[in-house]
N, C-alpha and C positions, 0 to 999 in steps of 0.2 A: 562235550558241551553241544547242545542242540543248536541248530541254526537260528531258531527263534531267540534263544538266550544270547547267542553270540551277537545277533543284529541289535538287540536291545542294549547290550553292553557297549558296542561300538557307537551306537547312536548317542548314548549318554556322554561318552568321551568327546565325540565330535560336536555335540550340542553345546559344550562349554564355549565354543566360538561365538554362538549366538548370545550367550551371557556376556561375553567380553565386548561384543559389538554394541548391543543395547546399553550395557553398563558404561562403556566409554562415552556414549552420547549423553546419558543421564548424569554421569559423574560431572561432566562439564556443566550441564543444565542446573544441577542442584546447587552448585557453588558459583554460578556465573555472576550473581550480584556481588559476591564476596571478592571475586577477581576484579570486577568493575570498580569497586570501591578502593581496592588495594592499588591498582595500576592506573586509576583514573580513566577508564575506558568509556567511550561513547557508544550509542546504539549501533553506529556503523562498525566499530571495532567488534561488537558482539556479532553482527552479521557476518563479518569475515571469519570469525572463529567458527561459526556454524557452517559457513560455506566450504571451508577446507577440512573439516573434521570428519569423523567416522559417519557423520550424518549426511555427508554430501560429496564434495569434490575429492577429498582424500580417499574415500572408499571407492569412488568411481574410477580413479586412476589405478588403484590396486586391483579392482575387479577385472578390468580389461587385460591386465598383465597376468593375474593369477589364473583366470579361466583357461587361457590358451596354454599356460605352463602346465596346468593340471592335466590337460589333454595330451600334451607332449611327453611329460616326464612322470606323470602319475599323481594320484591324489595324495599318496603318502609323502611324496617329495615336498608338497606344500606343508603338510603337517609337521615335517621334520624341522623346517627352518623358519616358517613364517612368524610364529609366536615370539621368536627372539627379537624380531623387529618391533612387535607390539610392546614388548617389555621395555625396549629402548625408548619408544615414544612416551610411554607412561612415565618412565623415569625422568625424562626431560620436563614433562608437565609438573611433576612433583617438585623439581628443583628450580622452576621458572622464577625469574626475578624481574622480567620485563615482558612487554607485549610480543616482540619478535620471538623470544624463547618459547613463550606459551603457544604462539602460532605454530612454531616448528614442531612442538610436541604433539599438538592436535593433528597436524598434517601426517606425521610419521605413523601415529596410532591409527589414523583413518586409512592410510594406504594398506597397512597390515590387515585391518578389518576387511577391506575390499578383496585382498588377495585370498583370504580364507573362505569367504562366503560361497563362491561357485564350487570349490572343491568340497566343502562341507555338505551342501545340499545334494550334490551329485553322489558323494560317497554314501550318504544315508539311504538314498533311493536304490543304489546299486547293491547295497548289502542287506536290503530288506526283503522279506518274503512278500509274495504278491498280495496276500490278505492283510499285511501289516504296514504297507508303505505309507499310507495316510496317517496311521497311528504314530509311526516313527517321526514323520514330519511334525506332527502335533507335539511330540515330546521335545523336539528341537525348538518349536515355537514357545513351549512352556519355559524353556531356558531363556528365551528372548524376553519373557515376561518376568522371570525370577531375577534377572540381572538388574533391571531398573528398580524392582521392588526392594531388593536388598540394598542396592546402592542408595536409594532414597531414604531407606531406614537409617543407614549409616549417616547420610547427610543430615537427617533430622536429629540424631543423637549427638553428632559432633558439632552441629551448627551453634552459633552464639545463642545462649539460652537453653541449649539442649542438655540432656542429662549427663553426657560425657564431655561437655565442653571444657570442664576443668582439666581433663586429661590433655586436650588440645592445647590449652594455655600453658600447661607445664612443659610440653614439648617445644612450643614456640619460644618460651622464655629461655629454655635451655639452649636453643639454637641461635636465636637472634638477640638475646639479652632481655632483661626485665624492663628496660626503658623503651622498648620498641613501640611504634605507633599501633594504635588499636586495630586498624585495618590490616596491618602486616601480621598481627597475631591471629585475627579472625580467619584469614585465608588459609591458615594451617589446617582448618577443618576439611577443606577441599583437598589439600595435599595428602591428608591421612586417608581420605576416601579413595584417591587414586592409588595409594599404596596397596589397598585391598585388591584392586584390579591386578596389580603387579603379582601378588601372591597367587591369585587364581590363574593367571596366565602361565605361571611357572608350573602349577599343578597340571593344567591342561596340556602343556607342552610335553610333560613327562608321560602322561597317559597316551597321547596321540602318537608319540614316537614308537610305541609298542604295538600299534595297529598293523594288521596285514594289509597289503595292497588290495584294492577292489578286484574281485574275481573277474568281473566283466571287463575292466580295463586290461587286466592281464591276458584274458582270452583273446581280445581283439588287438593286442599290441603289435602283432606281426603285420596287421593290415593297416596300421596307422601311417599316415603321411606326415609331412612336415607341418609346422605351424602355419606357414604362408598358404600351403595347399588347403588346409582346413578352413582358413579364413575365406579363401576364394570359393570353396564349396558352400560355406554357410551363406555367402552373399549371392550365389548364383542358383541355388536350389529354391524353386518357387514355394514349396511347402515350408521350408525352413524360414524363408523371408516373411511369409504370412504369419507364421507362428511367432517370430520375433516381434512383428508389429502388434499382434494381438496381446501378447504378454506384456510388452513394453507399455502399451496404452493403459491396460487395467492397473498395472503396478505403478506407473508414473502418476496417474491422476490421484490414486489413493495415497501414494507416498509423498506427494507434494503437501498433502494435509498432514500426514503422519510425521514428516520430518520437522515441520513447524511445531507440532505438539510435543515431539520427543525432546526437542532442545529448548523450546520457549515456554512449555507448560507451567513450570514453577514460576518463571518470570511473569507470565500472564496473571497468575494468581496474585502475585505481589503488586502488580501495577493496576490492572483492571479490577481485581478483587480486593485490593488493599490488605492482603494477608501478610503475616510475618513470614520470614524465610523458613522458619521451623514448621509453621502450619501449612505452608505451601508444599513443602516436601512431604509432610504427612498425608495430605490430600492426594498428591500424586502417587504416593506409595499404596494407598487404598485402591486407586484405579488400577495399578499394576497387579494387585492381588486379585482383582476381578478378572483380569486378563488370564492369569494362571488358572483360576478355578474354571472359567468357561472353556479354555483350551483343553484342560484335563477331561471335562465332560465330553467335548467334541471328539476326543481321541477314541472313545468307545463306539462312535457312530459313523465317523467319516468314511470308513471302508465298507459300510453297510447301506448307507442311504445316499441319494443323489447329492453330488457336490454343490450343484446349483442352489439347492435349498439353503444350505448354510452360508453360501456366498451372499445370497440376497438378504438373509437375516442380519449378517454382519454389517452390510452397508446401510440397511434401514436404521440400525442402532447408531451408526456414524452420522447419518443425516439428522436423526433426532437430537444428537449431541449439539449440533450447531444451531438447530431451531431453538433449543433452550437458551443459547447465548443471544440470539437475535431478539428474543423476548425481553432480554435485559438482565444484567447481573444485579439482581435486587437484594442479594444477601448471600450468606454462606450456603443456604439451601440450594440455590441455583447452581453454585459451584460444585456442590456435592453431586447433584444430578448430572452435571457436565462430566465430572470425573468418572462416575459409575457407568454412564452410557458409553463413554469412549472406551472404558474397560471391556464392556461387552463386545464392542466392535473389534477391539484388539484380540479378544479371545476367538473371534470368528473371522479374523482379518483377511484381507486380500493377500497379504504376504504369505499366509499358509498355502493358499491355492496357487500363488505364483511359484513358490518353492516346490510344490508338488508337481504342478503341470510343467514347470520349467525343466525339471529333471526327468520327466516322462516323455515329453513330446519331441525330443531331439535324439539322434543316434549317438552311440557312445563316443564316436571319433571326434565329435565337436560338441558334446553335451555340456561340458564345463565352460568351454569357450563361448557358446551361445549365451549361457547364463551370465558370464562375465561381461559380454557385450551389452546385454540388457541392463545389467546393474550399472554399468558405466553410463548409459543413456539416462537412466532414472536418477541416480545420485548426482550426476553432473548437472542436470537441469534443476535438481533440488537445491544445488548450491546457488544457482542464479536466483531461484525463487526465494531462498533464505534472505538474500540481499534485498530483493524487491519487497518482501514482506515487512522488513523493518521500516520502509518508507510508508507502506499502507497502514501499518499498525500505529506508528507515531511514537514519540518519546515516552508518552504516559498512557498509551492505550486509547487515544482519542479516535483512532480509525478502526477500532475492533469490529464494529458492526459491518463495515465494508469488507473487511477481511473475512468475516463469517460467511457473507454471501459468495465470496470467491471460493471458499472451501466447499460450500454446498454444490456449486456448479461443477467443481472437479469430481466430487463424490457421485453425482448423478451420471456423469460420463462413465466412470468406472463401473457403475451398476448396469447401465444399458449395454455397454460393450461386453461385459462379462457374461451377462445373461444370454446374449446373442451368440457368443463364441465359445461357451464352456464345453470342453470335450468330455466324452464318456470313456474314462480310462479305468474305472473301478474293476477289480478282479482280473486285470490283464497284466501279463509280464511285460517288462521293458522291451524284450525282443519282439513280442507280439504287437505291441504298440508301434514300434519302429517299422515292422513289416507292413502293417495296415496303412501307415501314413506314407511311407517312402518306397514300398515295394521291395524289389531285389536290387535296386540301383545303388544302394549304399552298403 
């Protein structure tokens, strides 16, 4: 097997983590109104679910742990055990009967997502050829788009009024009886969607256990120091600190917007747009299809053309998305434009370049740990933002215009900082990039 074929195969296996990451966020989003009706949740409850989930704090906690563990024990160590935790979290959500149980399931799932992210992006870069590193990151990002698209499709089919809702009703009546309350029956559509994540997680765990350890990690294993030493080095090396600051800023400002979109987008459609749950999930699904198509096209050019070009195009699309909303939700047409433009942004998203640059700009000894630190900062602050957003947005979307202006300000910051600080890493090996940035000191 050629190295190119091998790297593509391992990329696909590891990219399933992105499917499970985005899938967990959107599985919660697609059924959030159903859980709200079933458990009598307020907007504050929804904010807490968002804050501790794979969308924010849960992933933040997992990332800071998983990143340094991956640098100490290897990338394969994470792949061997982490998805078992994910399956546990999903199982708890599936069986939830009250808010604390649902909250616990979201938290455990989120922690697992965070643990897997630094190891996944690091492994993809370390196992890629120089001329295909960007392509492989795009493949990973396509998985991040496929997850929500498929989950939202399931959500639409299984939702009350969907084509497969009769199947959901049959399961619900068999489990909780024919005289169960309507809200208790309807929430089974969300339980079934989470079950599909459980199945994919099991398949991913089976495939990832068969992967070989990263050759770069293995080659530098003898030189590795302890976790504490790596943390000290990360915080004392000036180049590393500047790199963390740059990547954290561009990713944080973009992710504060994306995290709200990922969790609340269907809810926004239902409240501000007055769409049904089924229609809202369908519209979100179309948006994610655009993400997949645009990212697929990007994969053919990202290793050939300047990264800055695509970075700017993605953020221009993101800004246009919120301009549409500021002009007013005047009908379904504006919501379609909103969804498609955000899909274009997702296909050229800051997350692609964060994942690529984050795995290129640090030496192997603390490459995953640095990414875990940044992910911790970003998702942790996204958790706080998720709670703040619920107050800005209001119970029925009355604060949506103010929220839109906040989103635009954040995206402008990400655009300016990214343009000023974008590195030139195309066509260079990881070893070459490390030597150019850090010299012989590491």
